[in-house]
C-alpha positions as a Markdown table, in Angstrom:
| # | Residue | x | y | z |
|---|---|---|---|---|
| 1 | Met | 34.4 | -54.7 | 23.9 |
| 2 | Leu | 33.6 | -51.0 | 23.0 |
| 3 | Asp | 33.2 | -48.6 | 25.9 |
| 4 | Ile | 30.1 | -46.5 | 26.2 |
| 5 | Ala | 31.7 | -43.4 | 24.7 |
| 6 | Gln | 32.6 | -45.1 | 21.5 |
| 7 | Pro | 29.1 | -45.0 | 19.8 |
| 8 | Gln | 29.0 | -41.2 | 20.5 |
| 9 | Arg | 32.4 | -40.8 | 18.9 |
| 10 | Val | 31.4 | -42.8 | 15.9 |
| 11 | Leu | 28.2 | -40.7 | 15.5 |
| 12 | Ala | 30.2 | -37.5 | 15.9 |
| 13 | Ala | 32.6 | -38.7 | 13.2 |
| 14 | Leu | 29.7 | -39.5 | 10.9 |
| 15 | Leu | 28.2 | -36.1 | 11.4 |
| 16 | Glu | 31.6 | -34.4 | 10.6 |
| 17 | Ser | 32.3 | -36.5 | 7.5 |
| 18 | Ser | 28.8 | -36.5 | 5.9 |
| 19 | Glu | 28.3 | -34.1 | 3.0 |
| 20 | Asp | 24.6 | -34.3 | 3.5 |
| 21 | Ala | 22.7 | -32.5 | 6.2 |
| 22 | Thr | 22.5 | -35.0 | 9.0 |
| 23 | Leu | 20.9 | -34.3 | 12.3 |
| 24 | Ser | 19.2 | -36.1 | 15.1 |
| 25 | Val | 16.0 | -35.2 | 16.9 |
| 26 | Ser | 14.7 | -36.3 | 20.3 |
| 27 | Pro | 11.2 | -37.9 | 20.9 |
| 28 | Ser | 10.1 | -34.4 | 21.9 |
| 29 | Gly | 11.3 | -32.8 | 18.7 |
| 30 | Thr | 14.5 | -31.2 | 20.1 |
| 31 | Ile | 17.6 | -31.1 | 17.9 |
| 32 | Leu | 20.3 | -33.2 | 19.5 |
| 33 | Ser | 23.1 | -33.3 | 16.9 |
| 34 | Trp | 24.1 | -31.2 | 13.9 |
| 35 | Ser | 26.5 | -32.0 | 11.1 |
| 36 | Leu | 28.7 | -29.7 | 9.1 |
| 37 | Gly | 26.6 | -30.6 | 6.1 |
| 38 | Ala | 23.5 | -29.3 | 8.0 |
| 39 | Glu | 25.3 | -26.1 | 8.7 |
| 40 | Cys | 26.1 | -25.6 | 5.1 |
| 41 | Leu | 22.6 | -26.4 | 3.9 |
| 42 | Tyr | 20.6 | -24.5 | 6.5 |
| 43 | Gly | 23.0 | -21.7 | 7.4 |
| 44 | Tyr | 22.8 | -22.3 | 11.2 |
| 45 | Ala | 25.8 | -23.0 | 13.3 |
| 46 | Glu | 25.6 | -25.9 | 15.8 |
| 47 | Asn | 25.3 | -23.7 | 18.8 |
| 48 | Glu | 22.3 | -22.0 | 17.2 |
| 49 | Val | 20.2 | -25.1 | 16.9 |
| 50 | Leu | 21.1 | -27.6 | 19.6 |
| 51 | Gly | 18.4 | -27.7 | 22.2 |
| 52 | His | 15.9 | -26.0 | 19.9 |
| 53 | Ser | 12.8 | -27.5 | 18.3 |
| 54 | Met | 13.0 | -29.0 | 14.8 |
| 55 | Ser | 10.1 | -26.7 | 13.9 |
| 56 | Met | 12.6 | -23.9 | 13.4 |
| 57 | Leu | 13.6 | -25.5 | 10.1 |
| 58 | Met | 10.1 | -26.0 | 8.8 |
| 59 | Pro | 7.6 | -23.6 | 7.2 |
| 60 | Ile | 4.7 | -23.0 | 9.5 |
| 61 | Tyr | 2.3 | -25.1 | 7.5 |
| 62 | Glu | 4.7 | -28.1 | 7.9 |
| 63 | Ala | 5.8 | -27.3 | 11.4 |
| 64 | Ser | 2.2 | -28.1 | 12.5 |
| 65 | Gly | 2.8 | -31.7 | 11.4 |
| 66 | Leu | 5.9 | -32.2 | 13.6 |
| 67 | Asp | 3.9 | -33.7 | 16.5 |
| 68 | Ala | 2.3 | -36.2 | 14.2 |
| 69 | Leu | 5.7 | -37.2 | 12.8 |
| 70 | Leu | 7.1 | -37.8 | 16.2 |
| 71 | Lys | 4.0 | -39.7 | 17.4 |
| 72 | Asn | 4.0 | -41.9 | 14.3 |
| 73 | Ser | 7.7 | -42.6 | 14.5 |
| 74 | Ser | 7.4 | -43.5 | 18.2 |
| 75 | Ser | 4.7 | -46.0 | 17.4 |
| 76 | Gly | 6.7 | -47.6 | 14.7 |
| 77 | Asp | 4.8 | -46.0 | 11.8 |
| 78 | Leu | 7.8 | -44.1 | 10.3 |
| 79 | Pro | 6.7 | -41.8 | 7.5 |
| 80 | Pro | 8.2 | -42.8 | 4.1 |
| 81 | Asn | 11.3 | -41.1 | 2.8 |
| 82 | Gly | 10.5 | -38.4 | 0.3 |
| 83 | Arg | 10.8 | -34.7 | 0.0 |
| 84 | Ala | 10.0 | -31.8 | 2.3 |
| 85 | Glu | 10.2 | -28.1 | 2.5 |
| 86 | Arg | 12.6 | -26.5 | 4.9 |
| 87 | Met | 13.5 | -22.9 | 5.9 |
| 88 | Arg | 17.1 | -21.6 | 5.8 |
| 89 | Lys | 18.4 | -19.1 | 8.3 |
| 90 | Asp | 18.3 | -16.3 | 5.6 |
| 91 | Gly | 14.5 | -17.0 | 5.2 |
| 92 | Lys | 14.8 | -18.8 | 1.9 |
| 93 | Lys | 12.5 | -21.8 | 1.4 |
| 94 | Ile | 14.2 | -24.9 | -0.1 |
| 95 | Thr | 13.0 | -28.3 | -1.1 |
| 96 | Val | 15.0 | -31.2 | 0.3 |
| 97 | Ser | 15.0 | -35.0 | -0.1 |
| 98 | Val | 14.7 | -36.6 | 3.3 |
| 99 | Arg | 15.7 | -40.1 | 4.7 |
| 100 | Arg | 14.8 | -40.9 | 8.3 |
| 101 | Lys | 15.7 | -43.7 | 10.6 |
| 102 | Val | 14.4 | -44.3 | 14.1 |
| 103 | Val | 17.0 | -45.3 | 16.7 |
| 104 | Arg | 15.6 | -47.4 | 19.6 |
| 105 | Asp | 16.9 | -48.7 | 22.9 |
| 106 | Asp | 17.0 | -52.4 | 24.0 |
| 107 | Arg | 13.3 | -52.1 | 25.1 |
| 108 | Gly | 12.2 | -50.8 | 21.7 |
| 109 | Asp | 11.6 | -47.3 | 22.9 |
| 110 | Met | 12.5 | -44.5 | 20.5 |
| 111 | Ile | 15.7 | -42.7 | 21.5 |
| 112 | Leu | 15.9 | -40.4 | 18.5 |
| 113 | Ile | 15.2 | -39.9 | 14.8 |
| 114 | Leu | 18.2 | -39.6 | 12.5 |
| 115 | Glu | 17.4 | -37.5 | 9.5 |
| 116 | Asn | 19.6 | -37.1 | 6.4 |
| 117 | Ser | 18.6 | -34.5 | 3.8 |
| 118 | Arg | 20.0 | -32.7 | 0.8 |
| 119 | Glu | 18.7 | -29.9 | -1.4 |
| 120 | Met | 16.9 | -31.0 | -4.5 |
| 121 | Asp | 17.5 | -29.4 | -7.9 |
| 122 | Leu | 14.8 | -28.3 | -10.3 |
| 123 | Gln | 14.8 | -31.6 | -12.2 |
| 124 | Glu | 14.2 | -33.5 | -8.9 |
| 125 | Cys | 11.5 | -31.2 | -7.7 |
| 126 | Gly | 8.9 | -32.5 | -10.1 |
| 127 | Gly | 8.0 | -32.9 | -13.8 |
| 128 | Pro | 8.1 | -30.1 | -16.4 |
| 129 | Ala | 4.6 | -28.9 | -15.5 |
| 130 | Glu | 5.4 | -28.6 | -11.8 |
| 131 | Gln | 8.7 | -26.9 | -12.6 |
| 132 | Leu | 7.0 | -24.4 | -14.9 |
| 133 | Met | 4.3 | -23.6 | -12.3 |
| 134 | Arg | 7.0 | -23.1 | -9.6 |
| 135 | Met | 8.9 | -20.8 | -11.8 |
| 136 | Ile | 5.8 | -18.8 | -12.8 |
| 137 | Met | 4.7 | -18.4 | -9.1 |
| 138 | Glu | 8.1 | -17.3 | -8.0 |
| 139 | Gln | 8.4 | -14.6 | -10.7 |
| 140 | Thr | 4.8 | -13.5 | -11.1 |
| 141 | Pro | 4.5 | -9.7 | -10.5 |
| 142 | Val | 2.0 | -10.1 | -7.6 |
| 143 | Leu | 2.2 | -11.1 | -4.0 |
| 144 | Val | 0.4 | -14.3 | -3.1 |
| 145 | Trp | 0.3 | -15.3 | 0.6 |
| 146 | Ser | -1.4 | -17.7 | 2.9 |
| 147 | Thr | -1.9 | -17.6 | 6.7 |
| 148 | Asp | -2.9 | -20.1 | 9.4 |
| 149 | Glu | -5.9 | -19.5 | 11.7 |
| 150 | Ser | -3.9 | -17.2 | 14.0 |
| 151 | Leu | -3.0 | -15.1 | 10.9 |
| 152 | Lys | 0.6 | -16.1 | 10.9 |
| 153 | Ile | 2.0 | -16.1 | 7.3 |
| 154 | Thr | 2.7 | -19.7 | 6.2 |
| 155 | Ser | 3.8 | -19.2 | 2.6 |
| 156 | His | 4.3 | -16.5 | 0.0 |
| 157 | Trp | 5.0 | -16.3 | -3.8 |
| 158 | Gly | 5.7 | -13.7 | -6.3 |
| 159 | Thr | 7.9 | -10.6 | -6.4 |
| 160 | Gly | 5.7 | -8.5 | -4.1 |
| 161 | Ala | 7.4 | -5.2 | -5.0 |
| 162 | Leu | 5.2 | -3.3 | -2.6 |
| 163 | Phe | 6.4 | -5.3 | 0.4 |
| 164 | Ser | 10.2 | -5.2 | -0.4 |
| 165 | Asp | 10.7 | -4.0 | 3.2 |
| 166 | Pro | 10.7 | -6.5 | 4.7 |
| 167 | His | 11.6 | -8.8 | 1.9 |
| 168 | Pro | 8.8 | -11.4 | 1.2 |
| 169 | Cys | 11.2 | -14.2 | 2.3 |
| 170 | Asp | 11.3 | -12.7 | 5.8 |
| 171 | Leu | 7.5 | -12.7 | 6.1 |
| 172 | Val | 7.1 | -16.5 | 6.8 |
| 173 | Gly | 6.4 | -17.0 | 10.4 |
| 174 | Arg | 5.4 | -13.4 | 11.0 |
| 175 | Thr | 1.8 | -12.1 | 11.1 |
| 176 | Val | -0.4 | -10.1 | 8.7 |
| 177 | Phe | 0.1 | -7.2 | 11.2 |
| 178 | Asp | 3.8 | -7.2 | 10.0 |
| 179 | Leu | 2.7 | -7.5 | 6.4 |
| 180 | Phe | 0.4 | -4.5 | 6.5 |
| 181 | Arg | 2.2 | -2.7 | 9.3 |
| 182 | Gly | -1.0 | -2.3 | 11.3 |
| 183 | Asn | -1.4 | -2.4 | 15.0 |
| 184 | Glu | -5.2 | -2.5 | 15.2 |
| 185 | Ala | -7.3 | -5.5 | 14.4 |
| 186 | Ser | -10.0 | -3.1 | 13.1 |
| 187 | Ala | -7.8 | -1.8 | 10.3 |
| 188 | Met | -9.2 | -2.8 | 6.9 |
| 189 | Pro | -6.6 | -5.4 | 5.8 |
| 190 | Ile | -6.6 | -7.1 | 9.3 |
| 191 | Ala | -10.4 | -6.9 | 9.5 |
| 192 | Gln | -10.7 | -8.5 | 6.1 |
| 193 | His | -8.5 | -11.4 | 7.2 |
| 194 | His | -10.8 | -12.0 | 10.1 |
| 195 | Lys | -13.7 | -12.0 | 7.8 |
| 196 | Ala | -11.9 | -14.6 | 5.6 |
| 197 | Leu | -11.6 | -16.8 | 8.6 |
| 198 | Arg | -15.4 | -16.7 | 8.9 |
| 199 | Gly | -15.7 | -17.8 | 5.2 |
| 200 | Leu | -16.2 | -14.3 | 3.6 |
| 201 | Ala | -14.2 | -13.3 | 0.5 |
| 202 | Ser | -13.4 | -9.7 | -0.1 |
| 203 | Arg | -11.7 | -7.3 | -2.5 |
| 204 | Phe | -10.2 | -3.9 | -1.5 |
| 205 | Glu | -7.5 | -1.5 | -2.2 |
| 206 | Tyr | -4.6 | -0.9 | 0.2 |
| 207 | Gly | -2.1 | 2.0 | 0.0 |
| 208 | Arg | 1.2 | 2.4 | 1.7 |
| 209 | Gly | 3.5 | 5.3 | 1.0 |
| 210 | Asn | 3.3 | 6.0 | -2.8 |
| 211 | Lys | 2.2 | 2.5 | -3.6 |
| 212 | Ala | -1.3 | 1.0 | -4.1 |
| 213 | Leu | -2.4 | -2.6 | -4.1 |
| 214 | Asp | -5.5 | -4.3 | -5.3 |
| 215 | Ile | -6.1 | -7.2 | -2.9 |
| 216 | Gln | -8.4 | -10.2 | -3.2 |
| 217 | Leu | -8.7 | -12.2 | 0.0 |
| 218 | Gly | -10.6 | -15.4 | 0.9 |
| 219 | Pro | -10.6 | -18.4 | 3.2 |
| 220 | Leu | -8.1 | -21.2 | 2.8 |
| 221 | Arg | -9.7 | -24.5 | 3.1 |
| 222 | Ser | -8.4 | -28.0 | 3.7 |
| 223 | Cys | -9.3 | -31.0 | 1.5 |
| 224 | Asp | -12.4 | -31.6 | 3.7 |
| 225 | Gly | -13.6 | -28.0 | 3.4 |
| 226 | Glu | -12.5 | -26.9 | 6.9 |
| 227 | Ile | -11.2 | -23.3 | 7.0 |
| 228 | Ile | -7.5 | -23.5 | 8.1 |
| 229 | Gly | -6.4 | -19.9 | 7.3 |
| 230 | Cys | -6.5 | -17.2 | 4.6 |
| 231 | Val | -5.2 | -16.9 | 1.1 |
| 232 | Gly | -4.6 | -13.5 | -0.5 |
| 233 | Val | -3.4 | -12.1 | -3.8 |
| 234 | Gly | -2.1 | -8.5 | -4.2 |
| 235 | Leu | -1.6 | -6.8 | -7.5 |
| 236 | Asp | 0.4 | -3.5 | -7.7 |
| 237 | Ile | -1.9 | -0.9 | -9.2 |
| 238 | Thr | 0.2 | 2.2 | -8.5 |
| 239 | Glu | 0.6 | 3.2 | -12.1 |
| 240 | Arg | -3.1 | 2.6 | -12.9 |
| 241 | Lys | -4.1 | 4.8 | -9.9 |
| 242 | Lys | -1.8 | 7.6 | -11.1 |
| 243 | Leu | -3.2 | 7.4 | -14.6 |
| 244 | Glu | -6.8 | 7.5 | -13.1 |
| 245 | Glu | -5.9 | 10.5 | -11.0 |
| 246 | Asp | -4.3 | 12.3 | -14.0 |
| 247 | Ile | -7.5 | 11.7 | -16.1 |
| 248 | Arg | -9.7 | 12.9 | -13.2 |
| 249 | Phe | -7.6 | 16.0 | -12.7 |
| 250 | Gln | -7.7 | 16.8 | -16.4 |
| 251 | Ala | -11.5 | 16.4 | -16.4 |
| 252 | Thr | -12.0 | 18.7 | -13.4 |
| 253 | His | -9.4 | 21.4 | -13.8 |
| 254 | Asp | -8.5 | 24.2 | -16.2 |
| 255 | His | -5.5 | 23.1 | -18.3 |
| 256 | Leu | -4.0 | 26.6 | -18.3 |
| 257 | Thr | -4.2 | 27.8 | -14.7 |
| 258 | Gly | -4.6 | 24.4 | -12.9 |
| 259 | Leu | -7.6 | 25.8 | -11.0 |
| 260 | Ala | -10.9 | 24.0 | -10.8 |
| 261 | Asn | -13.0 | 24.3 | -14.0 |
| 262 | Tyr | -16.5 | 25.6 | -14.4 |
| 263 | Gly | -18.2 | 22.2 | -13.9 |
| 264 | Val | -16.5 | 21.7 | -10.5 |
| 265 | Phe | -17.3 | 25.2 | -9.5 |
| 266 | Ala | -21.0 | 24.9 | -10.4 |
| 267 | Asp | -21.3 | 21.6 | -8.5 |
| 268 | Thr | -19.5 | 22.9 | -5.5 |
| 269 | Leu | -21.6 | 26.0 | -5.3 |
| 270 | Asp | -24.8 | 24.0 | -5.4 |
| 271 | Arg | -23.6 | 21.6 | -2.8 |
| 272 | Glu | -22.4 | 24.5 | -0.5 |
| 273 | Ile | -25.8 | 26.2 | -0.8 |
| 274 | Arg | -27.5 | 23.0 | 0.3 |
| 275 | Arg | -25.1 | 22.6 | 3.2 |
| 276 | Ala | -25.3 | 26.2 | 4.3 |
| 277 | Ser | -29.1 | 26.1 | 4.2 |
| 278 | Arg | -29.1 | 23.0 | 6.4 |
| 279 | Thr | -26.5 | 24.2 | 8.9 |
| 280 | His | -27.3 | 27.9 | 8.8 |
| 281 | Arg | -23.6 | 28.8 | 8.3 |
| 282 | Pro | -22.7 | 31.6 | 5.9 |
| 283 | Phe | -20.2 | 31.5 | 3.0 |
| 284 | Ala | -18.9 | 34.0 | 0.5 |
| 285 | Leu | -18.5 | 34.1 | -3.3 |
| 286 | Leu | -15.9 | 36.2 | -5.1 |
| 287 | Phe | -16.3 | 36.9 | -8.8 |
| 288 | Leu | -13.1 | 38.2 | -10.5 |
| 289 | Asp | -12.4 | 39.7 | -13.9 |
| 290 | Leu | -8.9 | 40.2 | -15.2 |
| 291 | Asp | -8.9 | 43.7 | -16.6 |
| 292 | Gly | -7.6 | 44.5 | -20.1 |
| 293 | Leu | -6.9 | 40.9 | -21.2 |
| 294 | Lys | -7.8 | 41.8 | -24.8 |
| 295 | Thr | -5.4 | 44.7 | -24.7 |
| 296 | Ile | -2.6 | 42.4 | -23.5 |
| 297 | Asn | -3.4 | 39.8 | -26.2 |
| 298 | Asp | -3.4 | 42.5 | -28.9 |
| 299 | Cys | -0.3 | 44.3 | -27.8 |
| 300 | Leu | 1.9 | 41.5 | -26.4 |
| 301 | Gly | 0.4 | 38.4 | -27.8 |
| 302 | His | -1.7 | 35.5 | -26.5 |
| 303 | Leu | 1.3 | 33.9 | -24.7 |
| 304 | Ala | 1.6 | 37.0 | -22.6 |
| 305 | Gly | -2.2 | 36.8 | -22.0 |
| 306 | Asn | -1.9 | 33.2 | -20.9 |
| 307 | Arg | 0.9 | 34.2 | -18.5 |
| 308 | Ala | -1.3 | 36.9 | -17.1 |
| 309 | Leu | -4.2 | 34.5 | -16.5 |
| 310 | Lys | -1.8 | 32.1 | -14.7 |
| 311 | Arg | -0.4 | 34.9 | -12.5 |
| 312 | Leu | -4.0 | 35.7 | -11.3 |
| 313 | Gly | -4.6 | 31.9 | -10.7 |
| 314 | Arg | -1.5 | 31.6 | -8.6 |
| 315 | Leu | -2.5 | 34.6 | -6.5 |
| 316 | Met | -6.0 | 33.2 | -5.9 |
| 317 | Thr | -4.6 | 29.9 | -4.7 |
| 318 | Lys | -2.0 | 31.7 | -2.5 |
| 319 | His | -4.5 | 33.9 | -0.7 |
| 320 | Cys | -7.3 | 31.5 | 0.0 |
| 321 | Arg | -7.4 | 28.6 | 2.4 |
| 322 | Ala | -6.7 | 25.0 | 1.3 |
| 323 | Thr | -10.4 | 24.2 | 2.0 |
| 324 | Asp | -11.7 | 27.0 | -0.3 |
| 325 | Leu | -12.3 | 26.5 | -4.0 |
| 326 | Ala | -10.6 | 28.7 | -6.6 |
| 327 | Ala | -11.9 | 28.2 | -10.2 |
| 328 | Arg | -11.6 | 29.6 | -13.7 |
| 329 | Tyr | -15.1 | 30.5 | -14.6 |
| 330 | Gly | -14.3 | 31.1 | -18.3 |
| 331 | Gly | -12.2 | 33.4 | -20.5 |
| 332 | Asp | -10.9 | 36.2 | -18.2 |
| 333 | Glu | -13.4 | 35.4 | -15.4 |
| 334 | Phe | -12.6 | 33.6 | -12.2 |
| 335 | Ala | -14.5 | 32.6 | -9.1 |
| 336 | Leu | -13.6 | 31.9 | -5.5 |
| 337 | Ile | -15.9 | 30.1 | -2.9 |
| 338 | Leu | -14.9 | 30.9 | 0.7 |
| 339 | Phe | -16.5 | 28.3 | 2.9 |
| 340 | Glu | -17.9 | 29.5 | 6.2 |
| 341 | Ala | -16.8 | 33.0 | 5.6 |
| 342 | Asp | -18.5 | 36.3 | 6.6 |
| 343 | Pro | -18.6 | 39.5 | 4.5 |
| 344 | Gly | -15.5 | 40.8 | 6.4 |
| 345 | Met | -13.4 | 37.9 | 5.4 |
| 346 | Ala | -14.6 | 38.1 | 1.8 |
| 347 | Gly | -13.6 | 41.8 | 1.6 |
| 348 | His | -10.2 | 41.1 | 3.2 |
| 349 | Val | -9.4 | 38.3 | 0.7 |
| 350 | Ala | -10.4 | 40.5 | -2.2 |
| 351 | Gln | -8.2 | 43.4 | -1.0 |
| 352 | Arg | -5.2 | 41.1 | -0.7 |
| 353 | Ile | -5.6 | 39.7 | -4.2 |
| 354 | Glu | -5.9 | 43.2 | -5.7 |
| 355 | Ser | -3.0 | 44.5 | -3.7 |
| 356 | Cys | -0.6 | 41.7 | -4.4 |
| 357 | Leu | -1.4 | 41.7 | -8.1 |
| 358 | Ala | -0.7 | 45.4 | -8.3 |
| 359 | Lys | 2.6 | 45.0 | -6.5 |
| 360 | Asp | 3.7 | 42.0 | -8.7 |
| 361 | Pro | 6.9 | 43.1 | -10.4 |
| 362 | Glu | 6.4 | 41.0 | -13.5 |
| 363 | Pro | 5.3 | 43.0 | -16.5 |
| 364 | Pro | 2.7 | 43.9 | -17.5 |
| 365 | Ile | 1.2 | 45.5 | -14.4 |
| 366 | Leu | -2.2 | 43.8 | -13.9 |
| 367 | Ser | -5.4 | 44.7 | -12.2 |
| 368 | Val | -8.5 | 42.8 | -11.3 |
| 369 | Ser | -12.1 | 43.7 | -10.7 |
| 370 | Ile | -13.7 | 41.8 | -7.9 |
| 371 | Gly | -17.3 | 41.5 | -6.8 |
| 372 | Thr | -18.5 | 39.7 | -3.7 |
| 373 | Ala | -21.7 | 38.0 | -2.6 |
| 374 | Asn | -22.6 | 36.5 | 0.7 |
| 375 | Phe | -25.0 | 33.7 | 1.6 |
| 376 | Pro | -27.7 | 34.2 | 2.6 |
| 377 | Ser | -27.9 | 38.0 | 2.7 |
| 378 | Asp | -27.2 | 38.4 | -1.0 |
| 379 | Gly | -29.1 | 35.4 | -2.2 |
| 380 | Arg | -30.1 | 31.8 | -1.5 |
| 381 | Thr | -29.6 | 30.3 | -5.0 |
| 382 | Ala | -26.6 | 30.0 | -7.2 |
| 383 | Gln | -28.2 | 32.4 | -9.8 |
| 384 | Glu | -28.9 | 35.1 | -7.1 |
| 385 | Leu | -25.4 | 34.9 | -5.7 |
| 386 | Leu | -23.7 | 35.1 | -9.1 |
| 387 | Glu | -25.9 | 38.0 | -10.2 |
| 388 | Ser | -25.1 | 39.9 | -7.0 |
| 389 | Ala | -21.4 | 39.3 | -7.3 |
| 390 | Asp | -21.4 | 40.2 | -11.0 |
| 391 | Arg | -23.3 | 43.4 | -10.3 |
| 392 | Arg | -20.7 | 44.5 | -7.8 |
| 393 | Leu | -17.9 | 43.6 | -10.1 |
| 394 | Tyr | -19.4 | 45.7 | -12.9 |
| 395 | Gln | -19.8 | 48.6 | -10.5 |
| 396 | Arg | -16.2 | 48.4 | -9.4 |
| 397 | Lys | -15.0 | 48.2 | -13.0 |
| 398 | Gln | -17.2 | 51.2 | -13.9 |
| 399 | Ser | -15.7 | 53.2 | -11.0 |
| 400 | Gly | -12.4 | 53.2 | -12.8 |
| 401 | Arg | -10.5 | 51.8 | -9.7 |
| 402 | Ser | -9.2 | 48.9 | -11.7 |
| 403 | Arg | -6.6 | 49.2 | -14.4 |
| 404 | Thr | -4.2 | 47.3 | -16.6 |
| 405 | Thr | -1.1 | 49.1 | -17.8 |
| 406 | Ile | 1.0 | 47.9 | -20.8 |
| 407 | Ala | 4.7 | 48.8 | -20.5 |
| 408 | Lys | 5.9 | 50.6 | -23.6 |
């Protein structure tokens, strides 16, 4: 007659000798035993899993069905053998073939479920169409994800280059807060997920670092139409955004100096006049003319003339605030809008530009004529301000205080 310890020793021997992943689970779902094959397949050592729930080996969307499995097995309605998705310790999702057997005591009560599984290869995972779809989804250059109702990530597909840290494989079981690195539920990506749970689809752009993503998000519904989570698709549009920004920059900036072009200047001046009229805050306009550009072009060539224009453009940018607007008005004429500036500030900026240009060691020595106008004392329309600034510029040029010297 066998003693009571012998069955346990026989089970231990089976667990050690089986090449398949063999494990046993209690009626409450706790892992009771763990074979060497299970360690090889799932990556967990025995001491890492014993006493823990079987759900640690399941994707979230399958873990929710563990209670139903245990209940049905206890009542004698053991689910048929087949295949299931499991999670390895390294976060990789694998498909396994599963065989289960319920072990009962003399009274017929379930003691444990014995599960035997092994990883399935591609040929076993479905027909050609299913294999092709799986391959496409795993390699498609987008990120596709789903969540449950608590916004925990239940699955993911695609390369997801934008979210390489953490790797997409590490996202299952985490929340959309981790995916989008947001701490507030009101942040756009999080808020859109909450809308999806209410049945509202959305499309928006999301940027992180130097990356940009075009996201389409909607509710994930069960077969009976009940919302059970969210499903999202993210397309990396970083290069497209860069191209759009380049096109926008070329359309709004002077190609030689990099300053705003005439169109942007005119629109900004009109907008600032409306704002200043409404808020009763002053601003200043500087009109600049690079002296002797024709002489430089005739004596040194047009390349030297272009360099002179760029030198003045750099000085304008350097000596105005980031909020101000420096623009090339056309030819050898430039303009500068100083927002919320008084006449004293306008004069100070003009003096700095004149002084720094005169001290610039790069030949030829350049000079600039500058005329200023202030809103509202010198005019309340764009034409009045420009005429006032141009008149003062002409007066300064006629005074002979500005010069351009060509080195011989």
